[in-house]
Backbone and ligand atoms as CSV (ligand in chain L), in Angstrom:
chain,resi,resn,atom,element,x,y,z
A,1,MET,N,N,13.563,1.848,33.381
A,1,MET,CA,C,14.184,1.902,32.047
A,1,MET,C,C,14.549,3.363,31.738
A,2,SER,N,N,15.789,3.570,31.347
A,2,SER,CA,C,16.191,4.940,31.025
A,2,SER,C,C,15.468,5.431,29.785
A,3,ARG,N,N,15.369,6.724,29.647
A,3,ARG,CA,C,14.696,7.300,28.495
A,3,ARG,C,C,15.450,6.897,27.195
A,4,LEU,N,N,16.777,6.945,27.269
A,4,LEU,CA,C,17.577,6.616,26.085
A,4,LEU,C,C,17.304,5.176,25.653
A,5,PHE,N,N,17.352,4.276,26.644
A,5,PHE,CA,C,17.103,2.862,26.290
A,5,PHE,C,C,15.704,2.675,25.708
A,6,GLY,N,N,14.766,3.411,26.287
A,6,GLY,CA,C,13.388,3.356,25.799
A,6,GLY,C,C,13.315,3.808,24.323
A,7,LEU,N,N,14.016,4.847,24.010
A,7,LEU,CA,C,14.018,5.340,22.630
A,7,LEU,C,C,14.665,4.345,21.696
A,8,LEU,N,N,15.778,3.739,22.181
A,8,LEU,CA,C,16.442,2.757,21.319
A,8,LEU,C,C,15.544,1.567,21.047
A,9,LEU,N,N,14.877,1.111,22.127
A,9,LEU,CA,C,14.005,-0.016,21.994
A,9,LEU,C,C,12.850,0.302,21.037
A,10,CYS,N,N,12.320,1.514,21.231
A,10,CYS,CA,C,11.270,1.996,20.367
A,10,CYS,C,C,11.710,1.977,18.907
A,11,GLY,N,N,12.895,2.515,18.679
A,11,GLY,CA,C,13.427,2.546,17.306
A,11,GLY,C,C,13.609,1.173,16.736
A,12,ALA,N,N,14.064,0.222,17.559
A,12,ALA,CA,C,14.286,-1.153,17.087
A,12,ALA,C,C,12.955,-1.779,16.694
A,13,LEU,N,N,11.937,-1.546,17.495
A,13,LEU,CA,C,10.626,-2.139,17.215
A,13,LEU,C,C,10.063,-1.590,15.914
A,14,PHE,N,N,10.229,-0.272,15.697
A,14,PHE,CA,C,9.712,0.326,14.476
A,14,PHE,C,C,10.504,-0.128,13.275
A,15,ALA,N,N,11.809,-0.288,13.478
A,15,ALA,CA,C,12.674,-0.586,12.338
A,15,ALA,C,C,12.546,-2.045,11.900
A,16,ALA,N,N,12.176,-2.910,12.862
A,16,ALA,CA,C,12.216,-4.344,12.581
A,16,ALA,C,C,11.429,-4.754,11.312
A,17,PRO,N,N,10.173,-4.279,11.129
A,17,PRO,CA,C,9.446,-4.777,9.970
A,17,PRO,C,C,10.091,-4.407,8.645
A,18,ALA,N,N,10.861,-3.306,8.631
A,18,ALA,CA,C,11.449,-2.848,7.359
A,18,ALA,C,C,12.581,-3.802,6.916
A,19,LEU,N,N,13.125,-4.550,7.841
A,19,LEU,CA,C,14.276,-5.397,7.504
A,19,LEU,C,C,13.858,-6.624,6.710
A,20,ALA,N,N,12.682,-7.139,7.031
A,20,ALA,CA,C,12.255,-8.369,6.353
A,20,ALA,C,C,11.522,-8.031,5.056
A,21,ALA,N,N,11.891,-8.702,3.969
A,21,ALA,CA,C,11.129,-8.553,2.722
A,21,ALA,C,C,9.712,-9.033,2.992
A,22,PRO,N,N,8.705,-8.374,2.417
A,22,PRO,CA,C,7.359,-8.804,2.681
A,22,PRO,C,C,7.144,-10.236,2.162
A,23,ALA,N,N,6.639,-11.082,3.030
A,23,ALA,CA,C,6.403,-12.460,2.601
A,23,ALA,C,C,5.127,-12.515,1.775
A,24,HIS,N,N,5.031,-13.490,0.878
A,24,HIS,CA,C,3.841,-13.644,0.084
A,24,HIS,C,C,2.856,-14.492,0.902
A,25,GLU,N,N,1.915,-13.815,1.538
A,25,GLU,CA,C,0.944,-14.498,2.390
A,25,GLU,C,C,-0.453,-13.992,1.993
A,26,HIS,N,N,-1.290,-14.911,1.493
A,26,HIS,CA,C,-2.618,-14.471,1.044
A,26,HIS,C,C,-3.362,-13.832,2.184
A,27,GLY,N,N,-4.043,-12.697,1.895
A,27,GLY,CA,C,-4.787,-11.989,2.938
A,27,GLY,C,C,-3.993,-10.836,3.536
A,28,VAL,N,N,-2.670,-10.874,3.376
A,28,VAL,CA,C,-1.793,-9.871,4.024
A,28,VAL,C,C,-1.145,-9.007,2.953
A,29,ALA,N,N,-0.988,-7.732,3.256
A,29,ALA,CA,C,-0.321,-6.831,2.301
A,29,ALA,C,C,0.438,-5.770,3.096
A,30,THR,N,N,1.336,-5.096,2.397
A,30,THR,CA,C,2.025,-3.985,3.054
A,30,THR,C,C,1.766,-2.676,2.312
A,31,LEU,N,N,1.753,-1.626,3.066
A,31,LEU,CA,C,1.652,-0.255,2.536
A,31,LEU,C,C,2.807,0.527,3.077
A,32,ASP,N,N,3.647,1.039,2.201
A,32,ASP,CA,C,4.741,1.937,2.603
A,32,ASP,C,C,4.314,3.357,2.301
A,33,VAL,N,N,4.271,4.156,3.338
A,33,VAL,CA,C,3.765,5.522,3.211
A,33,VAL,C,C,4.922,6.478,3.488
A,34,SER,N,N,5.164,7.386,2.527
A,34,SER,CA,C,6.223,8.359,2.822
A,34,SER,C,C,5.752,9.743,2.465
A,35,LEU,N,N,6.066,10.664,3.327
A,35,LEU,CA,C,5.690,12.078,3.154
A,35,LEU,C,C,6.950,12.888,3.107
A,36,GLU,N,N,7.120,13.579,1.985
A,36,GLU,CA,C,8.276,14.437,1.839
A,36,GLU,C,C,7.808,15.737,1.178
A,37,GLY,N,N,7.905,16.825,1.913
A,37,GLY,CA,C,7.353,18.071,1.408
A,37,GLY,C,C,5.863,17.937,1.162
A,38,HIS,N,N,5.419,18.204,-0.039
A,38,HIS,CA,C,3.989,18.087,-0.351
A,38,HIS,C,C,3.647,16.737,-0.972
A,39,ALA,N,N,4.686,15.892,-1.155
A,39,ALA,CA,C,4.471,14.614,-1.850
A,39,ALA,C,C,4.168,13.513,-0.859
A,40,LEU,N,N,3.005,12.932,-1.015
A,40,LEU,CA,C,2.603,11.754,-0.238
A,40,LEU,C,C,2.625,10.543,-1.163
A,41,ASP,N,N,3.566,9.653,-0.921
A,41,ASP,CA,C,3.711,8.474,-1.784
A,41,ASP,C,C,3.308,7.241,-0.988
A,42,ILE,N,N,2.445,6.438,-1.592
A,42,ILE,CA,C,1.939,5.241,-0.911
A,42,ILE,C,C,2.184,4.055,-1.834
A,43,ALA,N,N,2.907,3.066,-1.340
A,43,ALA,CA,C,3.230,1.878,-2.152
A,43,ALA,C,C,2.566,0.643,-1.569
A,44,LEU,N,N,1.720,0.012,-2.374
A,44,LEU,CA,C,1.059,-1.214,-1.968
A,44,LEU,C,C,1.827,-2.418,-2.533
A,45,ASP,N,N,2.088,-3.384,-1.689
A,45,ASP,CA,C,2.645,-4.657,-2.174
A,45,ASP,C,C,1.741,-5.754,-1.651
A,46,SER,N,N,1.063,-6.458,-2.576
A,46,SER,CA,C,0.018,-7.407,-2.160
A,46,SER,C,C,0.057,-8.626,-3.063
A,47,PRO,N,N,-0.196,-9.799,-2.497
A,47,PRO,CA,C,-0.494,-10.955,-3.363
A,47,PRO,C,C,-1.653,-10.597,-4.275
A,48,LEU,N,N,-1.554,-10.977,-5.551
A,48,LEU,CA,C,-2.659,-10.732,-6.478
A,48,LEU,C,C,-3.941,-11.364,-6.000
A,49,ASP,N,N,-3.809,-12.482,-5.288
A,49,ASP,CA,C,-4.980,-13.199,-4.786
A,49,ASP,C,C,-5.915,-12.277,-4.010
A,50,ASN,N,N,-5.314,-11.347,-3.208
A,50,ASN,CA,C,-6.160,-10.447,-2.403
A,50,ASN,C,C,-7.040,-9.584,-3.284
A,51,LEU,N,N,-6.576,-9.276,-4.491
A,51,LEU,CA,C,-7.278,-8.341,-5.356
A,51,LEU,C,C,-8.152,-9.044,-6.380
A,52,LEU,N,N,-7.728,-10.257,-6.791
A,52,LEU,CA,C,-8.399,-10.929,-7.916
A,52,LEU,C,C,-8.940,-12.296,-7.554
A,53,GLY,N,N,-8.348,-12.945,-6.588
A,53,GLY,CA,C,-8.717,-14.334,-6.281
A,53,GLY,C,C,-7.965,-15.320,-7.148
A,54,PHE,N,N,-7.061,-14.834,-8.016
A,54,PHE,CA,C,-6.168,-15.722,-8.777
A,54,PHE,C,C,-4.867,-14.978,-9.029
A,55,GLU,N,N,-3.847,-15.689,-9.460
A,55,GLU,CA,C,-2.517,-15.089,-9.563
A,55,GLU,C,C,-1.807,-15.444,-10.865
A,56,HIS,N,N,-2.559,-15.295,-11.967
A,56,HIS,CA,C,-1.973,-15.604,-13.276
A,56,HIS,C,C,-2.671,-14.662,-14.285
A,57,ALA,N,N,-2.145,-14.633,-15.515
A,57,ALA,CA,C,-2.799,-13.857,-16.536
A,57,ALA,C,C,-4.200,-14.414,-16.752
A,58,PRO,N,N,-5.186,-13.522,-16.989
A,58,PRO,CA,C,-6.556,-14.028,-17.113
A,58,PRO,C,C,-6.693,-14.956,-18.321
A,59,THR,N,N,-7.441,-16.033,-18.123
A,59,THR,CA,C,-7.653,-17.003,-19.214
A,59,THR,C,C,-9.091,-17.063,-19.662
A,60,THR,N,N,-9.968,-16.416,-18.905
A,60,THR,CA,C,-11.391,-16.406,-19.287
A,60,THR,C,C,-11.886,-14.963,-19.344
A,61,GLU,N,N,-13.049,-14.803,-19.965
A,61,GLU,CA,C,-13.631,-13.472,-20.054
A,61,GLU,C,C,-13.963,-12.929,-18.655
A,62,VAL,N,N,-14.411,-13.809,-17.771
A,62,VAL,CA,C,-14.747,-13.385,-16.420
A,62,VAL,C,C,-13.490,-12.857,-15.716
A,63,GLN,N,N,-12.379,-13.592,-15.869
A,63,GLN,CA,C,-11.128,-13.126,-15.228
A,63,GLN,C,C,-10.624,-11.858,-15.830
A,64,ARG,N,N,-10.794,-11.699,-17.161
A,64,ARG,CA,C,-10.381,-10.459,-17.809
A,64,ARG,C,C,-11.173,-9.277,-17.246
A,65,THR,N,N,-12.466,-9.499,-17.049
A,65,THR,CA,C,-13.325,-8.450,-16.471
A,65,THR,C,C,-12.877,-8.102,-15.057
A,66,GLN,N,N,-12.483,-9.110,-14.293
A,66,GLN,CA,C,-12.013,-8.857,-12.944
A,66,GLN,C,C,-10.744,-7.988,-12.923
A,67,VAL,N,N,-9.840,-8.274,-13.877
A,67,VAL,CA,C,-8.617,-7.475,-13.945
A,67,VAL,C,C,-8.943,-6.029,-14.315
A,68,VAL,N,N,-9.846,-5.863,-15.286
A,68,VAL,CA,C,-10.221,-4.510,-15.704
A,68,VAL,C,C,-10.818,-3.751,-14.519
A,69,ALA,N,N,-11.670,-4.434,-13.737
A,69,ALA,CA,C,-12.306,-3.783,-12.579
A,69,ALA,C,C,-11.282,-3.435,-11.523
A,70,MET,N,N,-10.307,-4.325,-11.310
A,70,MET,CA,C,-9.245,-4.054,-10.319
A,70,MET,C,C,-8.464,-2.827,-10.712
A,71,VAL,N,N,-8.054,-2.772,-11.987
A,71,VAL,CA,C,-7.248,-1.638,-12.469
A,71,VAL,C,C,-8.045,-0.360,-12.310
A,72,ARG,N,N,-9.321,-0.388,-12.659
A,72,ARG,CA,C,-10.151,0.828,-12.562
A,72,ARG,C,C,-10.225,1.294,-11.102
A,73,ARG,N,N,-10.420,0.344,-10.189
A,73,ARG,CA,C,-10.533,0.732,-8.769
A,73,ARG,C,C,-9.221,1.312,-8.254
A,74,LEU,N,N,-8.106,0.720,-8.653
A,74,LEU,CA,C,-6.798,1.217,-8.130
A,74,LEU,C,C,-6.441,2.561,-8.753
A,75,ARG,N,N,-6.805,2.756,-10.054
A,75,ARG,CA,C,-6.467,4.039,-10.683
A,75,ARG,C,C,-7.339,5.153,-10.116
A,76,ASP,N,N,-8.528,4.793,-9.628
A,76,ASP,CA,C,-9.373,5.773,-8.937
A,76,ASP,C,C,-9.034,5.744,-7.449
A,77,ALA,N,N,-7.743,5.965,-7.145
A,77,ALA,CA,C,-7.271,5.635,-5.802
A,77,ALA,C,C,-7.868,6.511,-4.711
A,78,GLY,N,N,-8.474,7.648,-5.088
A,78,GLY,CA,C,-9.119,8.479,-4.104
A,78,GLY,C,C,-10.215,7.742,-3.361
A,79,ALA,N,N,-10.726,6.651,-3.988
A,79,ALA,CA,C,-11.781,5.884,-3.336
A,79,ALA,C,C,-11.234,4.852,-2.362
A,80,VAL,N,N,-10.004,4.431,-2.547
A,80,VAL,CA,C,-9.434,3.384,-1.663
A,80,VAL,C,C,-8.377,3.908,-0.715
A,81,LEU,N,N,-7.842,5.118,-0.963
A,81,LEU,CA,C,-6.868,5.716,-0.096
A,81,LEU,C,C,-7.314,7.178,0.158
A,82,GLN,N,N,-7.763,7.413,1.397
A,82,GLN,CA,C,-8.328,8.743,1.658
A,82,GLN,C,C,-7.590,9.416,2.822
A,83,PRO,N,N,-6.675,10.316,2.505
A,83,PRO,CA,C,-6.082,11.166,3.558
A,83,PRO,C,C,-7.159,12.087,4.079
A,84,ASN,N,N,-7.036,12.511,5.375
A,84,ASN,CA,C,-8.046,13.414,5.925
A,84,ASN,C,C,-8.132,14.685,5.055
A,85,SER,N,N,-9.361,15.189,4.930
A,85,SER,CA,C,-9.644,16.233,3.909
A,85,SER,C,C,-8.876,17.515,4.177
A,86,GLY,N,N,-8.551,17.782,5.465
A,86,GLY,CA,C,-7.858,19.031,5.801
A,86,GLY,C,C,-6.497,19.186,5.148
A,87,ALA,N,N,-5.882,18.016,4.809
A,87,ALA,CA,C,-4.556,18.094,4.171
A,87,ALA,C,C,-4.676,18.431,2.672
A,88,ARG,N,N,-5.877,18.357,2.149
A,88,ARG,CA,C,-6.162,18.681,0.743
A,88,ARG,C,C,-5.201,17.989,-0.218
A,89,CYS,N,N,-5.199,16.660,-0.146
A,89,CYS,CA,C,-4.340,15.849,-1.024
A,89,CYS,C,C,-5.149,15.481,-2.280
A,90,THR,N,N,-4.499,15.580,-3.418
A,90,THR,CA,C,-5.117,15.102,-4.657
A,90,THR,C,C,-4.227,14.064,-5.313
A,91,LEU,N,N,-4.851,13.090,-5.934
A,91,LEU,CA,C,-4.110,12.017,-6.577
A,91,LEU,C,C,-3.423,12.570,-7.821
A,92,ALA,N,N,-2.105,12.355,-7.886
A,92,ALA,CA,C,-1.312,12.848,-9.051
A,92,ALA,C,C,-1.159,11.741,-10.056
A,93,ASP,N,N,-0.672,10.562,-9.631
A,93,ASP,CA,C,-0.617,9.449,-10.573
A,93,ASP,C,C,-0.481,8.125,-9.870
A,94,VAL,N,N,-0.730,7.054,-10.639
A,94,VAL,CA,C,-0.706,5.688,-10.127
A,94,VAL,C,C,0.124,4.837,-11.075
A,95,HIS,N,N,0.967,3.979,-10.534
A,95,HIS,CA,C,1.688,3.028,-11.365
A,95,HIS,C,C,1.532,1.637,-10.772
A,96,MET,N,N,1.418,0.670,-11.669
A,96,MET,CA,C,1.201,-0.717,-11.234
A,96,MET,C,C,2.133,-1.669,-11.982
A,97,ALA,N,N,2.507,-2.745,-11.302
A,97,ALA,CA,C,3.334,-3.762,-11.958
A,97,ALA,C,C,3.027,-5.100,-11.307
A,98,SER,N,N,3.064,-6.163,-12.125
A,98,SER,CA,C,2.885,-7.521,-11.643
A,98,SER,C,C,3.607,-8.475,-12.577
A,99,SER,N,N,4.226,-9.474,-11.996
A,99,SER,CA,C,4.918,-10.456,-12.838
A,99,SER,C,C,3.911,-11.336,-13.596
A,100,ALA,N,N,2.635,-11.300,-13.169
A,100,ALA,CA,C,1.658,-12.206,-13.794
A,100,ALA,C,C,0.794,-11.507,-14.846
A,101,LEU,N,N,0.806,-10.170,-14.890
A,101,LEU,CA,C,-0.070,-9.445,-15.799
A,101,LEU,C,C,0.703,-8.570,-16.737
A,102,PRO,N,N,0.350,-8.575,-18.036
A,102,PRO,CA,C,1.028,-7.737,-18.979
A,102,PRO,C,C,0.829,-6.265,-18.652
A,103,PRO,N,N,1.865,-5.428,-18.775
A,103,PRO,CA,C,1.732,-4.006,-18.414
A,103,PRO,C,C,0.569,-3.336,-19.108
A,104,ALA,N,N,0.301,-3.670,-20.382
A,104,ALA,CA,C,-0.775,-2.984,-21.089
A,104,ALA,C,C,-2.129,-3.212,-20.385
A,105,MET,N,N,-2.269,-4.401,-19.799
A,105,MET,CA,C,-3.504,-4.729,-19.090
A,105,MET,C,C,-3.656,-3.858,-17.838
A,106,LEU,N,N,-2.491,-3.400,-17.282
A,106,LEU,CA,C,-2.505,-2.536,-16.117
A,106,LEU,C,C,-2.510,-1.060,-16.478
A,107,GLY,N,N,-2.505,-0.804,-17.787
A,107,GLY,CA,C,-2.479,0.587,-18.234
A,107,GLY,C,C,-1.075,1.173,-18.184
A,108,GLU,N,N,-0.055,0.319,-18.225
A,108,GLU,CA,C,1.326,0.781,-18.144
A,108,GLU,C,C,2.050,0.486,-19.451
A,109,ALA,N,N,3.123,1.252,-19.696
A,109,ALA,CA,C,3.969,0.965,-20.838
A,109,ALA,C,C,5.183,0.191,-20.316
A,110,GLY,N,N,6.005,-0.303,-21.256
A,110,GLY,CA,C,7.236,-0.972,-20.857
A,110,GLY,C,C,7.126,-2.453,-20.733
A,111,ALA,N,N,8.214,-3.085,-20.311
A,111,ALA,CA,C,8.286,-4.545,-20.281
A,111,ALA,C,C,7.704,-5.071,-18.968
A,112,GLN,N,N,7.228,-6.303,-19.031
A,112,GLN,CA,C,6.675,-6.954,-17.863
A,112,GLN,C,C,7.763,-7.194,-16.806
A,113,VAL,N,N,7.441,-6.946,-15.530
A,113,VAL,CA,C,8.461,-7.168,-14.489
A,113,VAL,C,C,8.586,-8.679,-14.238
A,114,SER,N,N,9.765,-9.084,-13.781
A,114,SER,CA,C,9.954,-10.489,-13.471
A,114,SER,C,C,9.596,-10.725,-12.015
A,115,ALA,N,N,9.353,-11.998,-11.680
A,115,ALA,CA,C,8.976,-12.362,-10.330
A,115,ALA,C,C,10.074,-11.908,-9.354
A,116,ASN,N,N,9.647,-11.476,-8.182
A,116,ASN,CA,C,10.584,-10.977,-7.205
A,116,ASN,C,C,10.789,-12.023,-6.111
A,117,HIS,N,N,9.969,-11.929,-5.069
A,117,HIS,CA,C,10.138,-12.831,-3.944
A,117,HIS,C,C,8.970,-13.800,-3.833
A,118,GLU,N,N,8.146,-13.887,-4.884
A,118,GLU,CA,C,6.964,-14.727,-4.786
A,118,GLU,C,C,7.404,-16.198,-4.951
A,119,PRO,N,N,6.719,-17.082,-4.220
A,119,PRO,CA,C,6.957,-18.497,-4.432
A,119,PRO,C,C,6.487,-18.921,-5.846
A,120,PRO,N,N,6.994,-20.002,-6.398
A,120,PRO,CA,C,6.537,-20.440,-7.736
A,120,PRO,C,C,5.025,-20.612,-7.805
A,121,GLY,N,N,4.430,-20.114,-8.876
A,121,GLY,CA,C,2.976,-20.234,-9.039
A,121,GLY,C,C,2.200,-19.122,-8.384
A,122,HIS,N,N,2.888,-18.241,-7.712
A,122,HIS,CA,C,2.220,-17.091,-7.036
A,122,HIS,C,C,2.736,-15.788,-7.640
A,123,ALA,N,N,1.967,-14.718,-7.458
A,123,ALA,CA,C,2.396,-13.421,-7.981
A,123,ALA,C,C,1.808,-12.288,-7.148
A,124,ASP,N,N,2.556,-11.211,-7.089
A,124,ASP,CA,C,2.148,-10.025,-6.348
A,124,ASP,C,C,1.714,-8.915,-7.297
A,125,LEU,N,N,1.078,-7.929,-6.740
A,125,LEU,CA,C,0.868,-6.670,-7.442
A,125,LEU,C,C,1.581,-5.586,-6.629
A,126,ALA,N,N,2.364,-4.781,-7.344
A,126,ALA,CA,C,2.954,-3.598,-6.718
A,126,ALA,C,C,2.279,-2.386,-7.315
A,127,ALA,N,N,1.754,-1.501,-6.475
A,127,ALA,CA,C,1.088,-0.298,-6.968
A,127,ALA,C,C,1.621,0.886,-6.197
A,128,ASP,N,N,1.990,1.940,-6.933
A,128,ASP,CA,C,2.474,3.197,-6.331
A,128,ASP,C,C,1.462,4.284,-6.574
A,129,PHE,N,N,1.044,4.903,-5.483
A,129,PHE,CA,C,0.070,5.998,-5.559
A,129,PHE,C,C,0.763,7.282,-5.108
A,130,HIS,N,N,0.700,8.287,-5.992
A,130,HIS,CA,C,1.316,9.566,-5.630
A,130,HIS,C,C,0.259,10.643,-5.456
A,131,PHE,N,N,0.268,11.214,-4.275
A,131,PHE,CA,C,-0.627,12.342,-3.972
A,131,PHE,C,C,0.189,13.615,-3.773
A,132,ASP,N,N,-0.396,14.742,-4.135
A,132,ASP,CA,C,0.148,16.046,-3.784
A,132,ASP,C,C,-0.770,16.670,-2.754
A,133,CYS,N,N,-0.166,17.127,-1.648
A,133,CYS,CA,C,-0.961,17.643,-0.536
A,133,CYS,C,C,-0.677,19.150,-0.375
A,134,VAL,N,N,-1.749,19.931,-0.389
A,134,VAL,CA,C,-1.599,21.401,-0.204
A,134,VAL,C,C,-1.136,21.685,1.245
A,135,HIS,N,N,-1.693,20.913,2.194
A,135,HIS,CA,C,-1.354,21.128,3.629
A,135,HIS,C,C,-0.849,19.829,4.239
A,136,PRO,N,N,0.380,19.434,3.877
A,136,PRO,CA,C,0.894,18.158,4.401
A,136,PRO,C,C,1.003,18.167,5.933
A,137,GLU,N,N,1.193,19.366,6.526
A,137,GLU,CA,C,1.314,19.440,7.980
A,137,GLU,C,C,-0.009,19.081,8.658
A,138,ALA,N,N,-1.089,19.080,7.888
A,138,ALA,CA,C,-2.418,18.772,8.460
A,138,ALA,C,C,-2.760,17.292,8.321
A,139,LEU,N,N,-1.837,16.488,7.772
A,139,LEU,CA,C,-2.123,15.039,7.638
A,139,LEU,C,C,-2.229,14.401,9.015
A,140,ARG,N,N,-3.338,13.763,9.265
A,140,ARG,CA,C,-3.544,13.058,10.539
A,140,ARG,C,C,-3.931,11.599,10.316
A,141,GLU,N,N,-4.714,11.381,9.265
A,141,GLU,CA,C,-5.264,10.051,9.046
A,141,GLU,C,C,-5.208,9.634,7.596
A,142,LEU,N,N,-5.117,8.362,7.376
A,142,LEU,CA,C,-5.235,7.806,6.023
A,142,LEU,C,C,-6.234,6.641,6.138
A,143,ARG,N,N,-7.384,6.826,5.503
A,143,ARG,CA,C,-8.387,5.738,5.516
A,143,ARG,C,C,-8.098,4.801,4.353
A,144,VAL,N,N,-7.947,3.524,4.673
A,144,VAL,CA,C,-7.553,2.519,3.666
A,144,VAL,C,C,-8.780,1.691,3.314
A,145,GLY,N,N,-9.198,1.792,2.038
A,145,GLY,CA,C,-10.458,1.141,1.625
A,145,GLY,C,C,-10.306,-0.186,0.910
A,146,PHE,N,N,-9.071,-0.759,0.952
A,146,PHE,CA,C,-8.898,-2.028,0.228
A,146,PHE,C,C,-9.751,-3.156,0.784
A,147,PHE,N,N,-10.031,-3.110,2.077
A,147,PHE,CA,C,-10.832,-4.169,2.701
A,147,PHE,C,C,-12.240,-4.191,2.120
A,148,GLU,N,N,-12.769,-2.987,1.848
A,148,GLU,CA,C,-14.125,-2.904,1.290
A,148,GLU,C,C,-14.168,-3.127,-0.216
A,149,ALA,N,N,-13.121,-2.640,-0.865
A,149,ALA,CA,C,-13.110,-2.641,-2.331
A,149,ALA,C,C,-12.799,-4.037,-2.890
A,150,PHE,N,N,-12.041,-4.823,-2.114
A,150,PHE,CA,C,-11.628,-6.166,-2.555
A,150,PHE,C,C,-11.883,-7.140,-1.423
A,151,SER,N,N,-12.184,-8.388,-1.789
A,151,SER,CA,C,-12.637,-9.315,-0.765
A,151,SER,C,C,-11.463,-10.035,-0.083
A,152,GLY,N,N,-10.250,-9.951,-0.625
A,152,GLY,CA,C,-9.201,-10.837,-0.116
A,152,GLY,C,C,-8.277,-10.260,0.947
A,153,PHE,N,N,-8.484,-9.004,1.352
A,153,PHE,CA,C,-7.570,-8.400,2.329
A,153,PHE,C,C,-8.018,-8.683,3.757
A,154,ARG,N,N,-7.100,-9.172,4.570
A,154,ARG,CA,C,-7.373,-9.480,5.976
A,154,ARG,C,C,-6.540,-8.544,6.878
A,155,LEU,N,N,-5.307,-8.322,6.483
A,155,LEU,CA,C,-4.372,-7.555,7.327
A,155,LEU,C,C,-3.472,-6.712,6.425
A,156,ILE,N,N,-3.354,-5.419,6.717
A,156,ILE,CA,C,-2.425,-4.568,5.959
A,156,ILE,C,C,-1.442,-3.948,6.952
A,157,ARG,N,N,-0.194,-4.231,6.718
A,157,ARG,CA,C,0.883,-3.670,7.567
A,157,ARG,C,C,1.323,-2.331,6.966
A,158,VAL,N,N,1.239,-1.289,7.712
A,158,VAL,CA,C,1.592,0.053,7.241
A,158,VAL,C,C,2.873,0.518,7.912
A,159,GLN,N,N,3.795,0.946,7.086
A,159,GLN,CA,C,4.984,1.615,7.607
A,159,GLN,C,C,4.990,3.010,7.050
A,160,ALA,N,N,5.174,3.998,7.906
A,160,ALA,CA,C,5.174,5.370,7.449
A,160,ALA,C,C,6.459,6.065,7.842
A,161,VAL,N,N,6.943,6.864,6.908
A,161,VAL,CA,C,8.144,7.696,7.169
A,161,VAL,C,C,7.796,9.112,6.783
A,162,GLY,N,N,8.154,10.030,7.647
A,162,GLY,CA,C,7.850,11.442,7.332
A,162,GLY,C,C,8.495,12.359,8.339
A,163,PRO,N,N,8.054,13.604,8.371
A,163,PRO,CA,C,8.665,14.599,9.246
A,163,PRO,C,C,8.564,14.221,10.733
A,164,HIS,N,N,7.602,13.354,11.083
A,164,HIS,CA,C,7.456,12.970,12.473
A,164,HIS,C,C,8.185,11.658,12.777
A,165,GLY,N,N,9.024,11.221,11.846
A,165,GLY,CA,C,9.756,9.973,12.085
A,165,GLY,C,C,9.034,8.800,11.477
A,166,GLN,N,N,9.345,7.597,12.001
A,166,GLN,CA,C,8.778,6.379,11.468
A,166,GLN,C,C,7.624,5.903,12.364
A,167,SER,N,N,6.628,5.285,11.756
A,167,SER,CA,C,5.635,4.624,12.576
A,167,SER,C,C,5.140,3.402,11.818
A,168,TYR,N,N,4.477,2.539,12.561
A,168,TYR,CA,C,4.065,1.242,12.071
A,168,TYR,C,C,2.689,0.938,12.627
A,169,ALA,N,N,1.823,0.363,11.778
A,169,ALA,CA,C,0.507,-0.004,12.278
A,169,ALA,C,C,-0.004,-1.195,11.503
A,170,GLU,N,N,-0.918,-1.902,12.100
A,170,GLU,CA,C,-1.580,-3.025,11.427
A,170,GLU,C,C,-3.063,-2.699,11.292
A,171,LEU,N,N,-3.530,-2.686,10.047
A,171,LEU,CA,C,-4.931,-2.333,9.782
A,171,LEU,C,C,-5.728,-3.582,9.450
A,172,THR,N,N,-6.990,-3.552,9.832
A,172,THR,CA,C,-7.931,-4.620,9.493
A,172,THR,C,C,-9.242,-3.996,9.027
A,173,ALA,N,N,-10.182,-4.816,8.600
A,173,ALA,CA,C,-11.444,-4.309,8.115
A,173,ALA,C,C,-12.184,-3.511,9.192
A,174,SER,N,N,-11.963,-3.889,10.443
A,174,SER,CA,C,-12.666,-3.173,11.524
A,174,SER,C,C,-11.826,-2.007,12.023
A,175,ALA,N,N,-10.573,-1.862,11.609
A,175,ALA,CA,C,-9.701,-0.772,12.014
A,175,ALA,C,C,-8.895,-0.327,10.793
A,176,PRO,N,N,-9.572,0.304,9.812
A,176,PRO,CA,C,-8.934,0.579,8.524
A,176,PRO,C,C,-8.289,1.949,8.403
A,177,VAL,N,N,-8.078,2.624,9.542
A,177,VAL,CA,C,-7.549,4.001,9.447
A,177,VAL,C,C,-6.149,4.080,10.065
A,178,PHE,N,N,-5.196,4.500,9.251
A,178,PHE,CA,C,-3.839,4.733,9.764
A,178,PHE,C,C,-3.793,6.160,10.304
A,179,GLU,N,N,-3.162,6.301,11.497
A,179,GLU,CA,C,-3.042,7.627,12.113
A,179,GLU,C,C,-1.567,8.007,12.225
A,180,TRP,N,N,-1.267,9.195,11.752
A,180,TRP,CA,C,0.090,9.715,11.986
A,180,TRP,C,C,0.200,10.141,13.439
A,181,LYS,N,N,1.190,9.591,14.117
A,181,LYS,CA,C,1.391,9.999,15.529
A,181,LYS,C,C,2.077,11.345,15.554
A,182,PRO,N,N,1.700,12.190,16.504
A,182,PRO,CA,C,2.416,13.466,16.659
A,182,PRO,C,C,3.874,13.208,17.042
A,183,ALA,N,N,4.719,14.175,16.779
A,183,ALA,CA,C,6.142,14.047,17.130
A,183,ALA,C,C,6.274,13.805,18.617
A,184,HIS,N,N,7.376,13.093,19.028
A,184,HIS,CA,C,7.521,12.663,20.425
A,184,HIS,C,C,7.668,13.845,21.377
A,185,ASP,N,N,8.374,14.865,20.992
A,185,ASP,CA,C,8.713,15.894,21.974
A,185,ASP,C,C,8.011,17.215,21.711
L,1,ZN,ZN,ZN,-0.142,-16.516,-3.875
C-alpha cells in the first residue's frame, strides 16, 4: 500500500464517525474534543438515560433530587473530565441543554431547546465544557469520569480535533482515558 493511499484511508476512517449524527442509543455517548490555542472545548452529547435513568422532566421529589445531583456533578466538571495535570487546564465554564429539562433546572437562562434527533419519548443532554490550558502543548491525556460518576454509560465515542489533526477513540469503564496521539511526522 502506498503511503499516500494509507494516509487517505486513515483520513477516511477518522472522518467517518463525524458524518453520522449521533444516534440516540442508551449507554452510548459522544464527546467532541477540540483544542485551539489555549482553549480546550469538550462537548458531551448523551441520552439523558445515561445520566438520570429517565428522559423527561422530573415528576417526583426523588427525580428532582437526581437532576440536581446530575447538574452539580457536571458543573464540577474537573471531577469528571481531567486533562493531565502538566497542561494546567482549569475549568472556565459549563453550559447544558436538554429538550426534556427546563433551562432553569440546568442553571441556564433562555428558552428550552427543542428535540433534535431523539426518537419520540426520548431526550438527550448536551453539555459544553470549556477549559483554559496554560500549557496546551503538554496535553497528552483526558481522563473521562462519566463511567464512575453515572451508572448508565457503557461506551463513549471521542472525536478530537487539534494541532495534531483528528483522532478518534472509544472509551469504556475499563479504558476511560483518551490519549492525544503525537503528530504523524
Ligand atoms: Zn432514550
